[in-house]
mmCIF file of the N, C-alpha and C atoms, coordinates in Angstrom:
data_MODEL
# 
_entry.id   MODEL 
# 
loop_
_atom_site.group_PDB 
_atom_site.id 
_atom_site.type_symbol 
_atom_site.label_atom_id 
_atom_site.label_alt_id 
_atom_site.label_comp_id 
_atom_site.label_asym_id 
_atom_site.label_entity_id 
_atom_site.label_seq_id 
_atom_site.pdbx_PDB_ins_code 
_atom_site.Cartn_x 
_atom_site.Cartn_y 
_atom_site.Cartn_z 
_atom_site.occupancy 
_atom_site.B_iso_or_equiv 
_atom_site.pdbx_formal_charge 
_atom_site.auth_seq_id 
_atom_site.auth_comp_id 
_atom_site.auth_asym_id 
_atom_site.auth_atom_id 
_atom_site.pdbx_PDB_model_num 
ATOM 1   N N  . MET A 1 1  ? 0.843   -1.167 0.000   1.00 0.00 ? 1  MET A N  1 
ATOM 2   C CA . MET A 1 1  ? 0.000   0.000  0.000   1.00 0.00 ? 1  MET A CA 1 
ATOM 3   C C  . MET A 1 1  ? 0.889   1.232  0.000   1.00 0.00 ? 1  MET A C  1 
ATOM 4   N N  . SER A 1 2  ? 0.672   2.113  -0.930  1.00 0.00 ? 2  SER A N  1 
ATOM 5   C CA . SER A 1 2  ? 1.368   3.384  -0.966  1.00 0.00 ? 2  SER A CA 1 
ATOM 6   C C  . SER A 1 2  ? 0.592   4.368  -0.103  1.00 0.00 ? 2  SER A C  1 
ATOM 7   N N  . ALA A 1 3  ? 1.278   5.117  0.723   1.00 0.00 ? 3  ALA A N  1 
ATOM 8   C CA . ALA A 1 3  ? 0.599   6.024  1.639   1.00 0.00 ? 3  ALA A CA 1 
ATOM 9   C C  . ALA A 1 3  ? 1.203   7.415  1.563   1.00 0.00 ? 3  ALA A C  1 
ATOM 10  N N  . VAL A 1 4  ? 0.409   8.400  1.907   1.00 0.00 ? 4  VAL A N  1 
ATOM 11  C CA . VAL A 1 4  ? 0.842   9.785  1.970   1.00 0.00 ? 4  VAL A CA 1 
ATOM 12  C C  . VAL A 1 4  ? 0.742   10.239 3.419   1.00 0.00 ? 4  VAL A C  1 
ATOM 13  N N  . ARG A 1 5  ? 1.815   10.761 3.944   1.00 0.00 ? 5  ARG A N  1 
ATOM 14  C CA . ARG A 1 5  ? 1.814   11.223 5.336   1.00 0.00 ? 5  ARG A CA 1 
ATOM 15  C C  . ARG A 1 5  ? 0.867   12.413 5.462   1.00 0.00 ? 5  ARG A C  1 
ATOM 16  N N  . THR A 1 6  ? -0.021  12.343 6.453   1.00 0.00 ? 6  THR A N  1 
ATOM 17  C CA . THR A 1 6  ? -0.999  13.389 6.691   1.00 0.00 ? 6  THR A CA 1 
ATOM 18  C C  . THR A 1 6  ? -1.067  13.648 8.193   1.00 0.00 ? 6  THR A C  1 
ATOM 19  N N  . GLN A 1 7  ? -1.071  14.894 8.571   1.00 0.00 ? 7  GLN A N  1 
ATOM 20  C CA . GLN A 1 7  ? -1.165  15.237 9.980   1.00 0.00 ? 7  GLN A CA 1 
ATOM 21  C C  . GLN A 1 7  ? -2.537  15.818 10.271  1.00 0.00 ? 7  GLN A C  1 
ATOM 22  N N  . ILE A 1 8  ? -3.099  15.435 11.424  1.00 0.00 ? 8  ILE A N  1 
ATOM 23  C CA . ILE A 1 8  ? -4.379  15.974 11.864  1.00 0.00 ? 8  ILE A CA 1 
ATOM 24  C C  . ILE A 1 8  ? -4.283  16.299 13.348  1.00 0.00 ? 8  ILE A C  1 
ATOM 25  N N  . TYR A 1 9  ? -5.134  17.187 13.786  1.00 0.00 ? 9  TYR A N  1 
ATOM 26  C CA . TYR A 1 9  ? -5.221  17.506 15.204  1.00 0.00 ? 9  TYR A CA 1 
ATOM 27  C C  . TYR A 1 9  ? -6.440  16.808 15.779  1.00 0.00 ? 9  TYR A C  1 
ATOM 28  N N  . LEU A 1 10 ? -6.243  16.146 16.916  1.00 0.00 ? 10 LEU A N  1 
ATOM 29  C CA . LEU A 1 10 ? -7.314  15.432 17.591  1.00 0.00 ? 10 LEU A CA 1 
ATOM 30  C C  . LEU A 1 10 ? -7.478  15.984 19.000  1.00 0.00 ? 10 LEU A C  1 
ATOM 31  N N  . THR A 1 11 ? -8.696  15.937 19.511  1.00 0.00 ? 11 THR A N  1 
ATOM 32  C CA . THR A 1 11 ? -8.882  16.288 20.914  1.00 0.00 ? 11 THR A CA 1 
ATOM 33  C C  . THR A 1 11 ? -8.261  15.174 21.749  1.00 0.00 ? 11 THR A C  1 
ATOM 34  N N  . ALA A 1 12 ? -7.958  15.487 22.996  1.00 0.00 ? 12 ALA A N  1 
ATOM 35  C CA . ALA A 1 12 ? -7.381  14.476 23.886  1.00 0.00 ? 12 ALA A CA 1 
ATOM 36  C C  . ALA A 1 12 ? -8.350  13.310 24.061  1.00 0.00 ? 12 ALA A C  1 
ATOM 37  N N  . GLU A 1 13 ? -9.639  13.618 24.145  1.00 0.00 ? 13 GLU A N  1 
ATOM 38  C CA . GLU A 1 13 ? -10.642 12.559 24.309  1.00 0.00 ? 13 GLU A CA 1 
ATOM 39  C C  . GLU A 1 13 ? -10.668 11.639 23.091  1.00 0.00 ? 13 GLU A C  1 
ATOM 40  N N  . LEU A 1 14 ? -10.679 12.221 21.900  1.00 0.00 ? 14 LEU A N  1 
ATOM 41  C CA . LEU A 1 14 ? -10.708 11.415 20.676  1.00 0.00 ? 14 LEU A CA 1 
ATOM 42  C C  . LEU A 1 14 ? -9.436  10.587 20.546  1.00 0.00 ? 14 LEU A C  1 
ATOM 43  N N  . ARG A 1 15 ? -8.309  11.183 20.849  1.00 0.00 ? 15 ARG A N  1 
ATOM 44  C CA . ARG A 1 15 ? -7.046  10.448 20.777  1.00 0.00 ? 15 ARG A CA 1 
ATOM 45  C C  . ARG A 1 15 ? -7.058  9.255  21.735  1.00 0.00 ? 15 ARG A C  1 
ATOM 46  N N  . GLY A 1 16 ? -7.583  9.461  22.936  1.00 0.00 ? 16 GLY A N  1 
ATOM 47  C CA . GLY A 1 16 ? -7.674  8.365  23.901  1.00 0.00 ? 16 GLY A CA 1 
ATOM 48  C C  . GLY A 1 16 ? -8.583  7.256  23.416  1.00 0.00 ? 16 GLY A C  1 
ATOM 49  N N  . ARG A 1 17 ? -9.692  7.626  22.821  1.00 0.00 ? 17 ARG A N  1 
ATOM 50  C CA . ARG A 1 17 ? -10.623 6.612  22.301  1.00 0.00 ? 17 ARG A CA 1 
ATOM 51  C C  . ARG A 1 17 ? -9.978  5.811  21.186  1.00 0.00 ? 17 ARG A C  1 
ATOM 52  N N  . ILE A 1 18 ? -9.274  6.502  20.291  1.00 0.00 ? 18 ILE A N  1 
ATOM 53  C CA . ILE A 1 18 ? -8.595  5.806  19.190  1.00 0.00 ? 18 ILE A CA 1 
ATOM 54  C C  . ILE A 1 18 ? -7.510  4.890  19.738  1.00 0.00 ? 18 ILE A C  1 
ATOM 55  N N  . ASP A 1 19 ? -6.749  5.369  20.714  1.00 0.00 ? 19 ASP A N  1 
ATOM 56  C CA . ASP A 1 19 ? -5.698  4.548  21.315  1.00 0.00 ? 19 ASP A CA 1 
ATOM 57  C C  . ASP A 1 19 ? -6.271  3.276  21.938  1.00 0.00 ? 19 ASP A C  1 
ATOM 58  N N  . ARG A 1 20 ? -7.417  3.396  22.607  1.00 0.00 ? 20 ARG A N  1 
ATOM 59  C CA . ARG A 1 20 ? -8.035  2.210  23.222  1.00 0.00 ? 20 ARG A CA 1 
ATOM 60  C C  . ARG A 1 20 ? -8.493  1.209  22.159  1.00 0.00 ? 20 ARG A C  1 
ATOM 61  N N  . VAL A 1 21 ? -9.079  1.702  21.085  1.00 0.00 ? 21 VAL A N  1 
ATOM 62  C CA . VAL A 1 21 ? -9.508  0.813  19.996  1.00 0.00 ? 21 VAL A CA 1 
ATOM 63  C C  . VAL A 1 21 ? -8.292  0.142  19.364  1.00 0.00 ? 21 VAL A C  1 
ATOM 64  N N  . ALA A 1 22 ? -7.257  0.920  19.123  1.00 0.00 ? 22 ALA A N  1 
ATOM 65  C CA . ALA A 1 22 ? -6.039  0.374  18.513  1.00 0.00 ? 22 ALA A CA 1 
ATOM 66  C C  . ALA A 1 22 ? -5.433  -0.709 19.397  1.00 0.00 ? 22 ALA A C  1 
ATOM 67  N N  . SER A 1 23 ? -5.344  -0.429 20.676  1.00 0.00 ? 23 SER A N  1 
ATOM 68  C CA . SER A 1 23 ? -4.765  -1.389 21.609  1.00 0.00 ? 23 SER A CA 1 
ATOM 69  C C  . SER A 1 23 ? -5.584  -2.677 21.686  1.00 0.00 ? 23 SER A C  1 
ATOM 70  N N  . SER A 1 24 ? -6.890  -2.532 21.761  1.00 0.00 ? 24 SER A N  1 
ATOM 71  C CA . SER A 1 24 ? -7.738  -3.730 21.888  1.00 0.00 ? 24 SER A CA 1 
ATOM 72  C C  . SER A 1 24 ? -7.772  -4.559 20.613  1.00 0.00 ? 24 SER A C  1 
ATOM 73  N N  . ASN A 1 25 ? -7.481  -3.938 19.469  1.00 0.00 ? 25 ASN A N  1 
ATOM 74  C CA . ASN A 1 25 ? -7.481  -4.668 18.197  1.00 0.00 ? 25 ASN A CA 1 
ATOM 75  C C  . ASN A 1 25 ? -6.080  -5.016 17.712  1.00 0.00 ? 25 ASN A C  1 
ATOM 76  N N  . GLY A 1 26 ? -5.061  -4.576 18.450  1.00 0.00 ? 26 GLY A N  1 
ATOM 77  C CA . GLY A 1 26 ? -3.692  -4.892 18.070  1.00 0.00 ? 26 GLY A CA 1 
ATOM 78  C C  . GLY A 1 26 ? -3.245  -4.243 16.773  1.00 0.00 ? 26 GLY A C  1 
ATOM 79  N N  . VAL A 1 27 ? -3.729  -3.028 16.523  1.00 0.00 ? 27 VAL A N  1 
ATOM 80  C CA . VAL A 1 27 ? -3.344  -2.299 15.314  1.00 0.00 ? 27 VAL A CA 1 
ATOM 81  C C  . VAL A 1 27 ? -2.849  -0.914 15.710  1.00 0.00 ? 27 VAL A C  1 
ATOM 82  N N  . THR A 1 28 ? -2.303  -0.206 14.758  1.00 0.00 ? 28 THR A N  1 
ATOM 83  C CA . THR A 1 28 ? -1.814  1.143  15.021  1.00 0.00 ? 28 THR A CA 1 
ATOM 84  C C  . THR A 1 28 ? -2.969  2.144  15.002  1.00 0.00 ? 28 THR A C  1 
ATOM 85  N N  . MET A 1 29 ? -2.682  3.322  15.570  1.00 0.00 ? 29 MET A N  1 
ATOM 86  C CA . MET A 1 29 ? -3.658  4.404  15.525  1.00 0.00 ? 29 MET A CA 1 
ATOM 87  C C  . MET A 1 29 ? -3.984  4.755  14.071  1.00 0.00 ? 29 MET A C  1 
ATOM 88  N N  . ALA A 1 30 ? -2.967  4.788  13.225  1.00 0.00 ? 30 ALA A N  1 
ATOM 89  C CA . ALA A 1 30 ? -3.174  5.115  11.811  1.00 0.00 ? 30 ALA A CA 1 
ATOM 90  C C  . ALA A 1 30 ? -4.130  4.124  11.156  1.00 0.00 ? 30 ALA A C  1 
ATOM 91  N N  . GLU A 1 31 ? -4.003  2.845  11.504  1.00 0.00 ? 31 GLU A N  1 
ATOM 92  C CA . GLU A 1 31 ? -4.886  1.835  10.922  1.00 0.00 ? 31 GLU A CA 1 
ATOM 93  C C  . GLU A 1 31 ? -6.326  2.040  11.377  1.00 0.00 ? 31 GLU A C  1 
ATOM 94  N N  . VAL A 1 32 ? -6.525  2.398  12.638  1.00 0.00 ? 32 VAL A N  1 
ATOM 95  C CA . VAL A 1 32 ? -7.880  2.672  13.135  1.00 0.00 ? 32 VAL A CA 1 
ATOM 96  C C  . VAL A 1 32 ? -8.492  3.824  12.343  1.00 0.00 ? 32 VAL A C  1 
ATOM 97  N N  . ILE A 1 33 ? -7.722  4.882  12.145  1.00 0.00 ? 33 ILE A N  1 
ATOM 98  C CA . ILE A 1 33 ? -8.229  6.047  11.412  1.00 0.00 ? 33 ILE A CA 1 
ATOM 99  C C  . ILE A 1 33 ? -8.519  5.693  9.958   1.00 0.00 ? 33 ILE A C  1 
ATOM 100 N N  . ARG A 1 34 ? -7.621  4.920  9.311   1.00 0.00 ? 34 ARG A N  1 
ATOM 101 C CA . ARG A 1 34 ? -7.866  4.515  7.920   1.00 0.00 ? 34 ARG A CA 1 
ATOM 102 C C  . ARG A 1 34 ? -9.136  3.696  7.800   1.00 0.00 ? 34 ARG A C  1 
ATOM 103 N N  . ARG A 1 35 ? -9.327  2.749  8.719   1.00 0.00 ? 35 ARG A N  1 
ATOM 104 C CA . ARG A 1 35 ? -10.540 1.915  8.682   1.00 0.00 ? 35 ARG A CA 1 
ATOM 105 C C  . ARG A 1 35 ? -11.798 2.764  8.880   1.00 0.00 ? 35 ARG A C  1 
ATOM 106 N N  . ALA A 1 36 ? -11.726 3.701  9.824   1.00 0.00 ? 36 ALA A N  1 
ATOM 107 C CA . ALA A 1 36 ? -12.880 4.571  10.080  1.00 0.00 ? 36 ALA A CA 1 
ATOM 108 C C  . ALA A 1 36 ? -13.204 5.418  8.856   1.00 0.00 ? 36 ALA A C  1 
ATOM 109 N N  . LEU A 1 37 ? -12.167 5.938  8.207   1.00 0.00 ? 37 LEU A N  1 
ATOM 110 C CA . LEU A 1 37 ? -12.392 6.740  7.004   1.00 0.00 ? 37 LEU A CA 1 
ATOM 111 C C  . LEU A 1 37 ? -12.957 5.896  5.866   1.00 0.00 ? 37 LEU A C  1 
ATOM 112 N N  . ASP A 1 38 ? -12.486 4.663  5.729   1.00 0.00 ? 38 ASP A N  1 
ATOM 113 C CA . ASP A 1 38 ? -13.036 3.776  4.698   1.00 0.00 ? 38 ASP A CA 1 
ATOM 114 C C  . ASP A 1 38 ? -14.539 3.582  4.896   1.00 0.00 ? 38 ASP A C  1 
ATOM 115 N N  . VAL A 1 39 ? -14.945 3.348  6.136   1.00 0.00 ? 39 VAL A N  1 
ATOM 116 C CA . VAL A 1 39 ? -16.373 3.160  6.429   1.00 0.00 ? 39 VAL A CA 1 
ATOM 117 C C  . VAL A 1 39 ? -17.144 4.447  6.172   1.00 0.00 ? 39 VAL A C  1 
ATOM 118 N N  . TYR A 1 40 ? -16.626 5.561  6.671   1.00 0.00 ? 40 TYR A N  1 
ATOM 119 C CA . TYR A 1 40 ? -17.299 6.849  6.515   1.00 0.00 ? 40 TYR A CA 1 
ATOM 120 C C  . TYR A 1 40 ? -17.467 7.216  5.043   1.00 0.00 ? 40 TYR A C  1 
ATOM 121 N N  . LEU A 1 41 ? -16.426 7.070  4.272   1.00 0.00 ? 41 LEU A N  1 
ATOM 122 C CA . LEU A 1 41 ? -16.483 7.461  2.864   1.00 0.00 ? 41 LEU A CA 1 
ATOM 123 C C  . LEU A 1 41 ? -17.305 6.499  2.026   1.00 0.00 ? 41 LEU A C  1 
ATOM 124 N N  . ALA A 1 42 ? -17.378 5.249  2.419   1.00 0.00 ? 42 ALA A N  1 
ATOM 125 C CA . ALA A 1 42 ? -18.198 4.280  1.684   1.00 0.00 ? 42 ALA A CA 1 
ATOM 126 C C  . ALA A 1 42 ? -19.677 4.563  1.871   1.00 0.00 ? 42 ALA A C  1 
ATOM 127 N N  . GLU A 1 43 ? -20.033 5.181  2.991   1.00 0.00 ? 43 GLU A N  1 
ATOM 128 C CA . GLU A 1 43 ? -21.435 5.462  3.291   1.00 0.00 ? 43 GLU A CA 1 
ATOM 129 C C  . GLU A 1 43 ? -21.870 6.840  2.829   1.00 0.00 ? 43 GLU A C  1 
ATOM 130 N N  . GLU A 1 44 ? -21.010 7.550  2.122   1.00 0.00 ? 44 GLU A N  1 
ATOM 131 C CA . GLU A 1 44 ? -21.355 8.889  1.648   1.00 0.00 ? 44 GLU A CA 1 
ATOM 132 C C  . GLU A 1 44 ? -22.573 8.786  0.729   1.00 0.00 ? 44 GLU A C  1 
ATOM 133 N N  . PRO A 1 45 ? -23.639 9.479  1.066   1.00 0.00 ? 45 PRO A N  1 
ATOM 134 C CA . PRO A 1 45 ? -24.857 9.348  0.267   1.00 0.00 ? 45 PRO A CA 1 
ATOM 135 C C  . PRO A 1 45 ? -24.722 9.986  -1.113  1.00 0.00 ? 45 PRO A C  1 
ATOM 136 N N  . ASP A 1 46 ? -25.396 9.391  -2.054  1.00 0.00 ? 46 ASP A N  1 
ATOM 137 C CA . ASP A 1 46 ? -25.475 9.938  -3.396  1.00 0.00 ? 46 ASP A CA 1 
ATOM 138 C C  . ASP A 1 46 ? -26.470 11.102 -3.342  1.00 0.00 ? 46 ASP A C  1 
ATOM 139 N N  . PRO A 1 47 ? -26.087 12.303 -3.775  1.00 0.00 ? 47 PRO A N  1 
ATOM 140 C CA . PRO A 1 47 ? -26.999 13.449 -3.684  1.00 0.00 ? 47 PRO A CA 1 
ATOM 141 C C  . PRO A 1 47 ? -28.339 13.216 -4.383  1.00 0.00 ? 47 PRO A C  1 
ATOM 142 N N  . ALA A 1 48 ? -28.329 12.545 -5.520  1.00 0.00 ? 48 ALA A N  1 
ATOM 143 C CA . ALA A 1 48 ? -29.575 12.292 -6.245  1.00 0.00 ? 48 ALA A CA 1 
ATOM 144 C C  . ALA A 1 48 ? -30.491 11.378 -5.436  1.00 0.00 ? 48 ALA A C  1 
ATOM 145 N N  . THR A 1 49 ? -29.916 10.372 -4.791  1.00 0.00 ? 49 THR A N  1 
ATOM 146 C CA . THR A 1 49 ? -30.709 9.462  -3.966  1.00 0.00 ? 49 THR A CA 1 
ATOM 147 C C  . THR A 1 49 ? -31.284 10.192 -2.763  1.00 0.00 ? 49 THR A C  1 
ATOM 148 N N  . SER A 1 50 ? -30.489 11.049 -2.142  1.00 0.00 ? 50 SER A N  1 
ATOM 149 C CA . SER A 1 50 ? -30.964 11.816 -0.992  1.00 0.00 ? 50 SER A CA 1 
ATOM 150 C C  . SER A 1 50 ? -32.097 12.747 -1.389  1.00 0.00 ? 50 SER A C  1 
ATOM 151 N N  . LEU A 1 51 ? -31.953 13.421 -2.508  1.00 0.00 ? 51 LEU A N  1 
ATOM 152 C CA . LEU A 1 51 ? -32.995 14.330 -2.975  1.00 0.00 ? 51 LEU A CA 1 
ATOM 153 C C  . LEU A 1 51 ? -34.277 13.568 -3.290  1.00 0.00 ? 51 LEU A C  1 
ATOM 154 N N  . LYS A 1 52 ? -34.126 12.420 -3.955  1.00 0.00 ? 52 LYS A N  1 
ATOM 155 C CA . LYS A 1 52 ? -35.287 11.608 -4.309  1.00 0.00 ? 52 LYS A CA 1 
ATOM 156 C C  . LYS A 1 52 ? -36.029 11.138 -3.051  1.00 0.00 ? 52 LYS A C  1 
ATOM 157 N N  . ALA A 1 53 ? -35.291 10.849 -1.983  1.00 0.00 ? 53 ALA A N  1 
ATOM 158 C CA . ALA A 1 53 ? -35.893 10.377 -0.740  1.00 0.00 ? 53 ALA A CA 1 
ATOM 159 C C  . ALA A 1 53 ? -36.715 11.458 -0.058  1.00 0.00 ? 53 ALA A C  1 
ATOM 160 N N  . THR A 1 54 ? -36.448 12.736 -0.365  1.00 0.00 ? 54 THR A N  1 
ATOM 161 C CA . THR A 1 54 ? -37.194 13.816 0.268   1.00 0.00 ? 54 THR A CA 1 
ATOM 162 C C  . THR A 1 54 ? -38.418 14.237 -0.528  1.00 0.00 ? 54 THR A C  1 
ATOM 163 N N  . PHE A 1 55 ? -38.586 13.735 -1.727  1.00 0.00 ? 55 PHE A N  1 
ATOM 164 C CA . PHE A 1 55 ? -39.718 14.131 -2.562  1.00 0.00 ? 55 PHE A CA 1 
ATOM 165 C C  . PHE A 1 55 ? -41.019 13.796 -1.858  1.00 0.00 ? 55 PHE A C  1 
ATOM 166 N N  . GLY A 1 56 ? -41.871 14.770 -1.713  1.00 0.00 ? 56 GLY A N  1 
ATOM 167 C CA . GLY A 1 56 ? -43.160 14.564 -1.072  1.00 0.00 ? 56 GLY A CA 1 
ATOM 168 C C  . GLY A 1 56 ? -43.079 14.543 0.446   1.00 0.00 ? 56 GLY A C  1 
ATOM 169 N N  . ALA A 1 57 ? -41.951 14.953 1.012   1.00 0.00 ? 57 ALA A N  1 
ATOM 170 C CA . ALA A 1 57 ? -41.776 14.892 2.463   1.00 0.00 ? 57 ALA A CA 1 
ATOM 171 C C  . ALA A 1 57 ? -42.684 15.876 3.187   1.00 0.00 ? 57 ALA A C  1 
ATOM 172 N N  . ALA A 1 58 ? -43.091 16.933 2.522   1.00 0.00 ? 58 ALA A N  1 
ATOM 173 C CA . ALA A 1 58 ? -43.975 17.929 3.134   1.00 0.00 ? 58 ALA A CA 1 
ATOM 174 C C  . ALA A 1 58 ? -45.168 18.157 2.207   1.00 0.00 ? 58 ALA A C  1 
ATOM 175 N N  . PRO A 1 59 ? -46.083 17.196 2.131   1.00 0.00 ? 59 PRO A N  1 
ATOM 176 C CA . PRO A 1 59 ? -47.199 17.324 1.195   1.00 0.00 ? 59 PRO A CA 1 
ATOM 177 C C  . PRO A 1 59 ? -48.097 18.519 1.481   1.00 0.00 ? 59 PRO A C  1 
ATOM 178 N N  . GLU A 1 60 ? -48.085 19.029 2.724   1.00 0.00 ? 60 GLU A N  1 
ATOM 179 C CA . GLU A 1 60 ? -48.933 20.166 3.057   1.00 0.00 ? 60 GLU A CA 1 
ATOM 180 C C  . GLU A 1 60 ? -48.326 21.497 2.624   1.00 0.00 ? 60 GLU A C  1 
ATOM 181 N N  . ALA A 1 61 ? -47.079 21.480 2.165   1.00 0.00 ? 61 ALA A N  1 
ATOM 182 C CA . ALA A 1 61 ? -46.413 22.710 1.743   1.00 0.00 ? 61 ALA A CA 1 
ATOM 183 C C  . ALA A 1 61 ? -47.076 23.248 0.481   1.00 0.00 ? 61 ALA A C  1 
ATOM 184 N N  . SER A 1 62 ? -47.211 24.565 0.443   1.00 0.00 ? 62 SER A N  1 
ATOM 185 C CA . SER A 1 62 ? -47.798 25.179 -0.750  1.00 0.00 ? 62 SER A CA 1 
ATOM 186 C C  . SER A 1 62 ? -46.754 26.074 -1.401  1.00 0.00 ? 62 SER A C  1 
ATOM 187 N N  . VAL A 1 63 ? -46.814 26.141 -2.685  1.00 0.00 ? 63 VAL A N  1 
ATOM 188 C CA . VAL A 1 63 ? -45.880 26.949 -3.454  1.00 0.00 ? 63 VAL A CA 1 
ATOM 189 C C  . VAL A 1 63 ? -46.677 28.059 -4.119  1.00 0.00 ? 63 VAL A C  1 
ATOM 190 N N  . PRO A 1 64 ? -46.263 29.313 -3.930  1.00 0.00 ? 64 PRO A N  1 
ATOM 191 C CA . PRO A 1 64 ? -47.014 30.408 -4.559  1.00 0.00 ? 64 PRO A CA 1 
ATOM 192 C C  . PRO A 1 64 ? -46.867 30.377 -6.075  1.00 0.00 ? 64 PRO A C  1 
ATOM 193 N N  . ALA A 1 65 ? -47.852 30.883 -6.750  1.00 0.00 ? 65 ALA A N  1 
ATOM 194 C CA . ALA A 1 65 ? -47.793 30.981 -8.207  1.00 0.00 ? 65 ALA A CA 1 
ATOM 195 C C  . ALA A 1 65 ? -46.671 31.949 -8.587  1.00 0.00 ? 65 ALA A C  1 
ATOM 196 N N  . ARG A 1 66 ? -46.129 31.782 -9.756  1.00 0.00 ? 66 ARG A N  1 
ATOM 197 C CA . ARG A 1 66 ? -44.988 32.608 -10.190 1.00 0.00 ? 66 ARG A CA 1 
ATOM 198 C C  . ARG A 1 66 ? -45.296 34.090 -10.141 1.00 0.00 ? 66 ARG A C  1 
ATOM 199 N N  . ASP A 1 67 ? -46.526 34.460 -10.451 1.00 0.00 ? 67 ASP A N  1 
ATOM 200 C CA . ASP A 1 67 ? -46.860 35.904 -10.445 1.00 0.00 ? 67 ASP A CA 1 
ATOM 201 C C  . ASP A 1 67 ? -46.916 36.459 -9.023  1.00 0.00 ? 67 ASP A C  1 
ATOM 202 N N  . GLU A 1 68 ? -46.844 35.611 -8.007  1.00 0.00 ? 68 GLU A N  1 
ATOM 203 C CA . GLU A 1 68 ? -46.841 36.054 -6.613  1.00 0.00 ? 68 GLU A CA 1 
ATOM 204 C C  . GLU A 1 68 ? -45.422 36.135 -6.033  1.00 0.00 ? 68 GLU A C  1 
ATOM 205 N N  . TRP A 1 69 ? -44.437 35.713 -6.802  1.00 0.00 ? 69 TRP A N  1 
ATOM 206 C CA . TRP A 1 69 ? -43.065 35.724 -6.311  1.00 0.00 ? 69 TRP A CA 1 
ATOM 207 C C  . TRP A 1 69 ? -42.599 37.137 -6.038  1.00 0.00 ? 69 TRP A C  1 
ATOM 208 N N  . ASP A 1 70 ? -41.880 37.325 -4.955  1.00 0.00 ? 70 ASP A N  1 
ATOM 209 C CA . ASP A 1 70 ? -41.279 38.618 -4.633  1.00 0.00 ? 70 ASP A CA 1 
ATOM 210 C C  . ASP A 1 70 ? -39.919 38.667 -5.321  1.00 0.00 ? 70 ASP A C  1 
ATOM 211 N N  . ARG A 1 71 ? -39.787 39.486 -6.285  1.00 0.00 ? 71 ARG A N  1 
ATOM 212 C CA . ARG A 1 71 ? -38.531 39.564 -7.039  1.00 0.00 ? 71 ARG A CA 1 
ATOM 213 C C  . ARG A 1 71 ? -37.686 40.743 -6.586  1.00 0.00 ? 71 ARG A C  1 
ATOM 214 N N  . GLY A 1 72 ? -37.994 41.292 -5.407  1.00 0.00 ? 72 GLY A N  1 
ATOM 215 C CA . GLY A 1 72 ? -37.384 42.431 -4.783  1.00 0.00 ? 72 GLY A CA 1 
ATOM 216 C C  . GLY A 1 72 ? -36.012 42.731 -5.084  1.00 0.00 ? 72 GLY A C  1 
# 
């Protein structure tokens, strides 16, 4: 695996949590972060799917006619 060195700032609490996960799984802190990013980025929603899921979410909403628009 080719890697690029990247530095990030973590809170003390987050660093401690990552250290505990790394220790309990026998991996490095970097590996914990890489795995977490893989999961996070794999779950990134498709914007079109998200928009489609909201269609009709507010059926009671009314839209004014174009001639009523405030073009101020």
